[in-house]
ROMI-946445 format. One record per residue (C-alpha): x, y, z. Coordinates in steps of 0.5 Angstrom, whole numbers, plus 500, padded with zeros to 3 digits. Layout:
REM residues N
XYZ
...
//
This chain:
REM residues 806
422365634
415365635
411358633
404357632
402351635
396350629
401351624
406346627
401341626
402342618
409338619
408333625
402330628
402333635
394332635
395328642
399334645
397340648
401346647
403346654
405339653
409341646
412346650
415341655
417336650
421342646
424345653
426338655
429336649
434342649
430348645
427352651
420355650
420361654
413363654
406361651
401366648
394364648
392369642
384368643
384368651
378372654
375373647
368370646
361371642
365375636
362373630
362374622
357380621
355382614
353390614
347391610
346398611
350404613
348411614
350417618
348418625
344424625
347427632
354425631
359427624
364421626
359415628
355411623
348407624
349400621
345394620
349388621
346381620
350376625
347370622
341369627
339376627
340383624
342388629
343395629
350397631
353404632
360404629
365410629
370407624
372411618
372405613
366402615
361401609
355397606
357390603
363388608
364382612
366384619
368382626
361383630
361383638
355381640
352383647
355379652
362378648
368379652
374382649
381382651
383386657
376384660
372389656
364387656
360389650
353391653
347394649
347401649
345408647
350413643
347420642
340417643
341411638
341404640
347399639
347392640
354390640
360393637
364392630
371390632
378392629
384387630
387391635
380390639
381383638
388383641
392384635
398389636
398395632
404394629
402387626
395390623
396391615
396398613
389398610
386396617
390400621
386406622
379402622
375396622
378389619
374387613
374379612
374376605
368375601
368367602
368367609
361365612
356370615
355368623
361363624
366364629
370370627
376368632
376362628
376365621
382369624
385363627
386366634
384359637
391358637
397358642
404361640
410358643
416363644
422360643
429362646
434359641
441359643
445361637
447354634
440352633
439356627
435350624
429351629
429358626
423355621
417352622
420346618
426346623
421346629
417340625
424336625
425337632
418335634
418329630
425327633
423328640
416324639
419319633
414321628
414323621
415330618
410332613
414337608
410342604
407340598
409344592
406344585
410348581
407349573
412353569
409357563
412358556
418362556
424362559
427366565
434367562
430371556
429376561
435376566
442374567
446372573
453374575
456373582
463376582
464374590
463367590
466366597
461371599
455368595
456361593
449360590
444366587
438364583
433368580
426366578
421371573
414371574
410375570
403378570
402378577
396382581
398385587
392384592
392382600
394375601
389370603
387370610
390364612
397367610
396373614
394370620
400366620
404371619
401375624
402369629
409369628
410377629
410379622
405385619
402383612
403387606
401384600
400377597
407377593
411380599
407376604
409369601
416371601
415372608
411366609
416361606
422365610
418362616
416356613
423354611
428359614
430361607
430368606
427371599
427377596
422380590
424385586
419389581
423387575
420393571
423398576
430393577
433398571
436392567
436385565
442383569
443381576
451382578
453380585
459384588
462388593
460395594
465401592
467405598
462411598
457408594
450409597
443405597
436407600
433401603
426399604
426403610
427409606
434410610
440412605
446408607
453409605
457403603
464400604
468395600
466390606
459390604
456385599
450388594
446386589
446390583
443391576
450392573
450399575
448401582
446397588
438395589
439391595
444390601
445382600
442378606
439384610
434389606
432391599
432397596
426402596
426403588
425396586
420394591
414391589
408396589
401396587
402396580
408391579
406386574
413382573
417379579
424377580
424372585
431372589
433366593
440366595
445363600
450368603
456367607
454369615
460373616
459378610
451379612
453380620
458385618
453389614
448388619
452391624
455396620
448399618
445398625
440394621
437387623
432384619
428377619
433375613
439377616
438374623
437367619
443368614
448370620
447364624
447359617
441357613
440350610
444351603
441345600
434347600
434354597
431352590
426348594
424354598
424358591
419353588
415353594
414361593
413361586
408356586
404360592
405367588
402363581
396361586
395367590
397372585
395369578
403369576
406366570
412362572
417362567
421356566
428355569
432358574
437363572
443361577
450361579
452355584
459354587
456351593
460345596
456338595
459334600
456333606
460334613
462327616
463326624
466319627
465317634
465311638
460308642
465307648
467314648
460317647
458313653
464315657
462323656
455322658
456317664
451312660
451305658
447306651
448300646
450301639
443300637
440305642
445310639
443309632
436309633
437316636
441318630
435315625
430320629
434326628
434324621
442324621
444318616
449314621
453307619
456302624
463300622
466296628
466300634
465306630
459310628
460315622
454320622
453324615
451331617
446334613
446342611
440343615
444342622
450347621
451346629
454339628
461340627
465336632
464329636
462332642
456335638
454328637
454326644
449332646
444330641
444323644
444326651
438331649
434325645
435320650
433325655
437329660
432326666
435319664
442320665
444317672
446321678
453319680
457321686
464324684
470319684
476320688
478325693
474331693
474338697
467341699
466348697
466353702
466361702
473364703
475368709
475374704
468372701
465371708
467378710
464381704
458378705
458380713
459387711
453387706
449384711
451388717
449394712
442391710
441390718
442397720
437400715
440401709
438399702
443396697
443399690
447397684
449403680
453403673
460402673
460407667
460415669
461422666
468425666
465430671
463425676
470422676
473428680
468427685
468424692
475421691
479417696
485419693
487423687
494419686
491415680
489417673
482416670
480410665
476412659
471408655
474406647
467406644
462410649
454409648
454416651
458422654
454420661
457413660
464415657
468414663
469408668
467410675
472412681
467413686
461410688
458416692
456420685
451415683
448414690
447421690
443420684
439415687
437419693
435425688
431420684
427418690
426425692
423427685
418422687
416425694
421419698
425424702
428419707
433415703
439410706
442406701
449403700
453399695
459394695
462395688
468396684
472403682
477403676
484407676
490407672
497408674
499411668
496417664
496413657
492407658
498402656
496396661
490393665
486398669
487397677
480395680
479397687
473394691
469400695
463400700
460406700
453409703
449415703
443417708
438423707
432425711
429422717
433416720
428414726
421416726
416414732
410417731
406414736
411417741
412423738
419422737
423423730
431423729
434426723
440423720
447427722
454426722
454421728
449416725
453415719
459414724
456409728
454405722
461405720
464404727
459398727
461395721
468395723
466392729
463386725
469385721
473385728
477391726
474396731
481397735
485398729
480404726
481411728
478418726
481424724
478431722
479432715
478438709
476434703
473437696
465436696
464435704
462440709
469442712
467442719
463435719
468431715
473426718
478421715
478414717
484411718
486403719
493402723
494410721
493409714
487413711
482408708
476412707
472418709
465420712
462427712
456431710
455433703
458440702
451444701
454447695
454440692
448438695
445444691
448441685
444434686
438438689
438435696
437437703
442435708
446428706
451424709
456419706
461415707
466411703
471405705
477401701
473395702
480391700
484394705
479392710
478385708
486384707
487387714
488381719
483381724
484382731
483375735
477374739
478374746
473372752
473375759
469372765
463376768
466381773
464378780
466384784
463391784
466397779
468404781
465410776
469417776
466422772
470428770
469435766
476437763
477444760
481444754
483448748
478448743
483445738
484439742
479433740
475428744
479422741
486425743
483426750
480419751
487416748
491419754
486417759
486410756
494410756
494413763
489409766
493402766
490395767
484398772
481402767
476398763
471403760
472411758
465414755
464421753
458424755
458431754
461437750
460444752
462451749
459457752
459462758
463461764
468458760
474462757
475464749
478458746
476453751
471448751
469442756
469435755
466430760
468423761
465417765
471412767
470405770
475402774
475395775
479389778
475382776
479378781
478383787
474389790
478395789
480400795
479408795
486409795
487404789
482408785
484415787
492413785
490411778
485417777
490422779
495419775
490420769
489427771
496428771
497426764
492430762
495436765
502434762
500432755
494436753
494442759
487440761
484442768
478440772
472444771
470448777
//
């Protein structure tokens, strides 16, 4: 809801408040103001000018040389607008003027002719294109004849204003009108509300002679009223109405339509004007649509209806979709002379159903859906009829033809002072509470320790006793609610062990140089088959997908991370390192008959240069071991490094010689590897390395106890060995044998060289390890080290047929 500060002054006295203070009051009272829009910010030196002469530029077909009287002088201005003409009153920016966007107007020469200023369009004055009336959308704005030459054009356009953008919760439908916001401000300030003045003079003749009303669905349409206005003249609406509509985000159309929109904003009551001559009959019948029936709405879309939709008909065919939008053939046009003015109350659910089914949202439907003030329908209709009579020259026929089945009984809520104070943690007196209800204009009666409050129809959000407590709290002021400590035993909040480790994992990956990504949980059917941890589950499809690309729940995090890297590459960002902690979804059964299983994974994707030091001339590209090091570091951070092992693997979508499964206590919990070159080509990527881990399995694993050892006081002994083994033997297998055979004296084993080539038999390779022997309590003798070392060599020979390289 957009609220003009200057317009709001019509309903409540806020002269002593700035727009900023008004916004603060509303926000503290529970009606949040999101933004303040200064409509004339930065605009200066723009006046109303009179075009005294206009002729074609001698050297430019599309330019005109205009002599414009600005009140203090007559200035020559070159203008390219197609609609500029003699006798117009226009917005003239003088030299030195500043327009939105910081554009400054200076004296200039255009094709050899001097120009002292600029004739402005509304767009150039900061008004959005979509809000400019059709006749001025392609040219300059022309003021009405009653605007005085030389006066401030910004003032004439009422741009010296601030618009408050309200972020209303769905229950505050009462604030979807200027009068409703006026009630709110009056309650917050404890001031009076000024109601719009309606001076409706009805002419001779009765509306019932021209139209009849029949409502077949009284539950869907408790009230329908029709007024008839004859001899209207369709023309632009008064400038003040256009300005207020524009401030509220509505485009001016003509005087009749603009007045219905104006009253919509003022009262929150949607109205609709039909051309009675085009209506097609002298009867209005409100009924449910027939299945397959159609209507062409004002947006020129043909819409097929069902029996769930309520329509306004002329007895034969639909002329409007009730509460949503009118039909095109009965709309008010330039030659309209007789107007049928509709003012009705439609049931919110029925309007919401039609709006949703048609994908059609309008100012009317948004208000009907949330609930309007059913008691002010006639008042709003009278207000609109009086304005049409005044500004369109119409003659309002006597009476309103209506059918009314509204409940005339207002809702009543009873509360107790003690109970209300207990809920709020306050100690308000009965008189304080009654004073708040008085400010809210909610009739309240005290009876013993009870307060009975009558709820007017303008506040449909007040239904239960707790609603009254909320009203008291926000009017009294949330800032005045006392701060207290909880009573009784309390438990301090803290992260669970699982939450703490999840946060550790995220922070470790960030610290390692990866950027966190958050991608969609919805994906395409093709991507659900890529980079799977396991294929023992079934995929999960979405019942009502927004598109084929978002029709399935994801089964892996990696495809969307590759999308991320591809997106960066397309923008010349070739070095990317991203990770994501998120959920994937599976079903244990092919037909989804129960809730899908959700599993938390952590995945990463790295491409390009990993480390770059231009000054030293160093560059390291990402490879398998960079990513493996990140996974090892993550395992160490979670204190699971001794439980994690790796084994070579062949997986779909990964390079067969550069991938491995990650095992936790012998169970596969993830994988690591290079994206297969053919798969990388699909994504248009260079060499890219990925990893993916079952985070749930890591977090569920009991972490190894943290052990501390004293710093060694005695020297260690290092022995390096180069072993010749079969090519199929992995370095991990060799290291495992060494560690098991070395006993307590062997403290550290490190692979430092792998060699395959000349001087070795075919099918053989050389692995070089550094072994460190140490006893923290004493200095080892050569004999002890040699004995332990020979035991290691023997085990290697017995189990792996490994021999020392000569």
